N, C-alpha and C positions, 0 to 999 in steps of 0.2 A: 159416683161422689153425690152427695146431699148436699141442700140449699147452703146449710152453716159455710159446709167446706167451699162453695164455690165464691160464699159472701167475701167469706176471709179472704180466698186469692184474688176476689176483685179489691177488696179492700188495700191489699199490699197494693198490686199495680195502680191504682189510680193513690197511692201515698207517693208512689215513688214518683210518677208521673208530676205531679203536686210540687216535689222536692225539686225537682228539675228544673217547674217550673218558675222557683221562689230565686233557686240562682239563677237564673238569665233576669228575673225584674230586679234584682238587688243588684247584680253585673251593670244593666242598662243603667241601675238609681245610679250606682258610684259611678259611672263613666261620662256621666253629664257635668260634674264636677271637677272629676280627674282634665275631664279636655276642656275644660273654660281654664281650667290653672295652667292648661299648657298653651293656648292661647294667648293667656294673660303674659307670661313669663317672654311669649315670644313677641309680644310688643315691645315690652320692656328692653329686649334684647335691639331691636330695631330702635331703639330711641337712644338708648347707649349708642347704640351706633353711629347715630347719625348725629350725638353730640361728640362724637369722637371727629368725626369728618368737621363739622363746625370748629371744630376745635384745632384742626390739621389745617384748616382753611383759613384759618385765623393767624394761624402763625406762618404758613405763606403770605397771607396781605403782607404781616408783618416783616419779613424779613425783604420783600418785593420795597416796601415805603421806608425802608433805612437803606438799601441800596441807591432809592431814588434819593435820597437826603445826602448821601455819601457823592453821588454824581453832581448834584446840583453846588455840591461846597467846593469839586474839584474843577468846574465847569469856573463857580467864580474866582478860585483861586487861580487857574488859567489868566482869567481875565483879567484881575490884580496884577500878575508876573508881565502880561504885556504891556502896560501903561506904563511899568515899573520900567519896561524897557527904552524907552520913548525918554527918560529920565538918566538911562544908564551915564555913569561918568566916565566908565574906562573900558575898553576892550576886553577885559579879564571879568567884569562884571556884567556887562553883556549878554558872553558865550556862559557865564555860570546862569541869567535869568532863561537862557535860550533850552540849555539843560533841564531848569527845573520844568519849564511848560514843555519838552517831551515828556519827559518820565511822568506829567501828571495826566498828559492827555493819554499816555500808553493805557493808564490807569486808569481813566476815562472809558476807554474803548472795551477795556473789559471789562467794568459797570455794566456797559449798554449790553454786553452779549449777555449778563449776568440776568439784569433787568428784564430781557426779552425771554430768556428761557423761563425764569420764575413764571413770567404770563402767562408762558403756554403751559406750565404745570397747573397755574390758577382755572385756567379756561378749560383746562381738562380733568381735572380737580371735580368741577361745577357740575359737569355730567353725572361723578359718580356720583356727589351731594342729593343732585336732583335725583336722581334712582332709587338713593336712601331714600328722598323724603316720600317717591311712590312707594315704596316699600312697606315704609308705617305707615302709610296710607292706605294702604289693602289687609294689612295686620290690624288696623284698628275697626273697619269693616268686619275682620272674619269673628273677631272677637264681639262685634256690637251683634252680627249675628246668631254667631255659636252662645249668648247670652238669651237673647229671646227663645232662641230653643230649646237651651236648660231651664228657664223658668217658664215655657209654655210645658213640658214635658215631666217635669216632679212631680206637680200636682197628680198627673194622669195616670203615673209609675206607684207613686204610694199609695193611690187608692186602687189601684190594681193588687196593690202587695197585702193591704191590709184583706183584699176580698179574696183573695188564695190563702191567704195564713187563716182566715176563720173556717174554709174550706177544708182546708189541712185539721181544721182540729175538731172541725164534725164528724171527717174520717177517720180520725184516729179513735173515735166515743167506737165504731165501730167494730173494735176490736175486741175481741175477749179480753178479761183482765190478766190473765197468765202471756198473752202473745204482748199485749199494749205496755207490759213490765217491762218486757225484751227489750222487744223494740225500741224505747225512751232509751234505755242503758243505751243500746247501740246507737242511738242515733245522738247524746252526749258524746261518745267516742270518738265518733267518724263523722258526723253532720249530715251531709246530705249522701254520702257516698256508702249509709248504711245500708240501703239498699239494692239486689242488682237481681234482674229476671233469670232465667237459664233459658240459653239461646242454643239451642240443638241439643249437647248433652256438656256443653260448658260456662262457665257463669261469666254472665257479660260482662262484671266489672274487671276481673282477672283475666280471663279468656283459658281457665285453669278445667279440666273436665271434671264434672260433675257424675260419680256413679251412681249407675239405673236404682239400684234401692235408695240412694238421697233424695232421687226423683220423685218414687213411690211414694217415700214418706210425703215429700211437699202433697202429691196429692190426695193423701189424707189426712192434709188438716194440722200437720206436724211441725213444728222450728224447727227449721235444716238452716246452717249454717255453712260456706264456704269455708272447706281444709282449707283453701292457700290464703284468702284475703279476708277472713268472718264476715263476709256482708249477708245478710239477711236474704236468702232467696226464692224467690216465687215463678211458676209459671208463667207467663207470656199469653197472650189469648190466640 
């Protein structure tokens, strides 16, 4: 194998390495904003959840206030009926007032139970609200941390991509004109999957067998494509 052939194989190996490196760098560059967006969405969900809990807590408080008001009105009604007992002019009127007092007191007893039950719900719900506030605080801390990390990493990744892209352009110029034309056409069609090494006697891309005569052609610096997946093949070191 002459130096030109060795150089072509080396260039194809280097080009494939650079393409894979670029894929990794670009994925890392895109991953940051995606993660940041996910963190922001999580914070929004926590805020919505907390707002819902606050609304439910407010509704419970309103129910409690309404029942306490009803209880106060019932107690005032009992007091009014009891005053009227002293002014009753007949036994029938006296009995009727006693019946009314008994009915209101029974209703008040039910209200007292409901008030206690509602107060217990409010106390329990306060724990839920406190946990939701803690979850929101943690989500905001994670968002701030991710924001800082992304802001710090993005310039470095962009600089790395520019550097590797410049290296890619430089390496592409080392290909002969005819191979470079084929390489670019395949690159437009397949992107970073345009190249694949021969691993043993198989295509490193689709793992289908590569005939011995095709491997010999690669060694002779000829352009060889995988018959199965269409990748441009090269021999690894």
